[in-house]
C-alpha positions in Angstrom: -23.1 8.5 15.4 -25.4 6.0 14.8 -25.8 7.4 11.0 -22.2 7.6 10.6 -21.7 3.9 11.9 -24.4 2.7 9.3 -23.0 4.6 6.4 -19.6 2.7 7.2 -20.7 -0.6 7.5 -19.6 -1.5 3.9 -16.0 -0.9 5.2 -14.3 -4.1 7.2 -13.2 -4.5 10.5 -10.3 -6.4 9.5 -6.9 -4.6 10.1 -5.5 -2.7 7.5 -3.3 0.3 7.8 -1.1 1.6 5.4 0.2 5.2 3.9 2.5 5.3 0.5 3.9 8.8 -0.4 4.1 8.0 -4.4 5.6 11.4 -4.6 8.6 10.3 -3.3 8.5 6.2 -4.5 7.5 7.6 -8.2 6.2 4.1 -9.1 4.1 3.6 -12.0 2.6 0.5 -11.3 1.1 1.9 -8.2 0.3 5.3 -9.9 -1.8 3.8 -12.8 -4.0 2.8 -10.1 -4.2 6.1 -8.1 -4.8 7.5 -11.3 -8.4 8.8 -11.6 -8.1 8.9 -15.6 -7.2 5.2 -15.7 -10.5 3.6 -14.1 -10.1 -0.4 -14.4 -6.6 -0.5 -13.5 -5.7 -2.2 -10.0 -2.6 -2.7 -8.4 -1.8 -4.9 -5.7 0.5 -4.2 -3.0 2.5 -6.4 -0.6 5.3 -6.3 1.2 8.5 -8.0 -0.4 11.0 -8.8 2.3 12.2 -6.1 4.6 13.4 -3.3 2.3 10.6 -2.7 -0.3 7.2 -2.9 -1.7 5.8 -4.9 -4.5 3.4 -3.7 -6.9 1.7 -5.9 -9.4 -1.2 -4.8 -11.9 -4.0 -6.5 -13.4 -2.9 -5.4 -17.0 -0.3 -8.3 -17.3 2.9 -6.5 -16.8 5.9 -7.8 -14.4 5.8 -6.6 -11.0 7.3 -3.5 -10.1 9.3 -2.8 -6.6 9.6 0.0 -4.5 12.3 0.8 -1.6 10.6 1.6 1.8 11.7 4.7 3.2 13.2 4.8 6.7 9.2 5.9 7.7 8.0 2.7 6.3 10.7 0.7 7.7 9.7 2.1 11.3 5.8 2.0 10.6 4.0 -0.8 11.7 1.8 -1.4 8.5 -0.7 -4.3 8.4 -1.5 -4.6 4.8 -4.9 -6.5 5.0 -5.3 -10.1 6.1 -2.3 -11.5 4.8 0.1 -8.9 3.2 -1.6 -7.4 0.3 -4.1 -5.4 -0.5 -5.7 -4.5 -3.9 -6.4 -0.5 -5.0 -7.8 1.0 -8.2 -10.8 3.1 -9.3 -13.7 1.5 -10.8 -14.5 1.9 -14.2 -18.3 1.8 -13.7 -18.5 4.1 -10.5 -15.5 6.5 -10.6 -15.0 5.4 -6.8 -11.7 4.6 -5.6 -11.5 1.2 -4.3 -9.1 -0.5 -1.4 -9.9 -4.4 -1.1 -8.1 -7.3 0.8 -6.1 -9.6 -1.7 -7.7 -12.9 0.1 -11.0 -14.7 -0.9 -13.5 -13.3 1.6 -15.3 -16.6 1.6 -12.6 -18.7 1.6 -10.8 -17.4 4.4 -14.1 -16.8 6.6 -15.1 -20.3 6.2 -11.6 -21.7 6.8 -9.4 -19.1 8.8 -6.6 -19.7 6.6 -4.7 -17.0 4.7 -3.8 -19.1 1.3 -6.6 -17.8 -0.7 -5.0 -14.7 -2.8 -7.0 -13.7 -5.7 -5.9 -13.6 -9.3 -6.8 -10.1 -11.1 -8.0 -10.4 -14.2 -7.6 -7.5 -17.2 -11.4 -7.1 -17.2 -11.2 -5.8 -13.5 -12.3 -8.9 -12.1 -10.7 -11.2 -9.4 -10.8 -14.7 -9.3 -10.2 -17.2 -6.4 -8.6 -20.1 -8.0 -9.7 -22.2 -4.9 -13.7 -22.1 -4.9 -13.7 -20.4 -8.3 -15.7 -17.3 -7.5 -15.6 -14.1 -9.6 -15.6 -10.7 -7.9 -16.0 -7.4 -10.0 -13.5 -4.9 -8.6 -15.2 -2.0 -10.8 -18.4 -2.3 -9.0 -17.5 -2.7 -5.2 -16.1 -5.8 -5.4 -19.6 -7.7 -6.0 -19.7 -11.5 -6.3 -20.5 -11.8 -9.8 -19.9 -15.8 -10.4 -19.8 -18.9 -8.5 -21.4 -20.0 -5.0 -23.5 -17.8 -3.3 -21.2 -15.8 -0.8 -20.2 -12.4 0.2 -18.5 -9.8 -1.7 -14.7 -8.7 -1.2 -13.4 -7.2 1.8 -13.2 -3.8 1.5 -11.2 -1.0 3.4 -11.6 2.8 3.4 -8.9 4.2 0.6 -8.0 7.4 -0.4 -5.4 8.7 -3.1 -4.3 12.2 -3.8 -3.4 11.4 -7.4 -0.9 9.3 -9.3 2.2 11.0 -7.7 0.7 11.8 -4.3 -0.5 10.2 -0.9 -1.9 6.6 -0.8 -3.9 6.0 2.4 -6.0 2.5 3.2 -7.2 1.9 6.5 -10.3 0.6 8.4 
């Protein structure tokens, strides 16, 4: 068991649990980030009100929305620290990543949830408060700005573009 615990140390202990069946939802924005043949495309997932998910891509297009199913409405999904996660395949590693949308360094220093990262087309994420830049293509590592830690990472899995997305910790 000790080896397993060490191997999983890259993942956060912050609560996160979300399952989306994109074969039912058929959301192209989410699907593009769940496609292994589209590395570097990332999607921010949040809940928008009581009846739908909001999907935003780092490819500069308008947000799209998907209606929650009856299962989603009953589920107690925890979508990261404050209602948003970012998912996608890294273009350098080919790994599927799931990150929190909050700047880890600002959140951990203040305890406040007002530090949403801005996704960029090059696969980086920037905090507009501390100006740190993270590389989402390479495990969310900190690549620019003051010293600190990388992005909060959760366990993420996808079965393909119109498959099942699972994110947890």
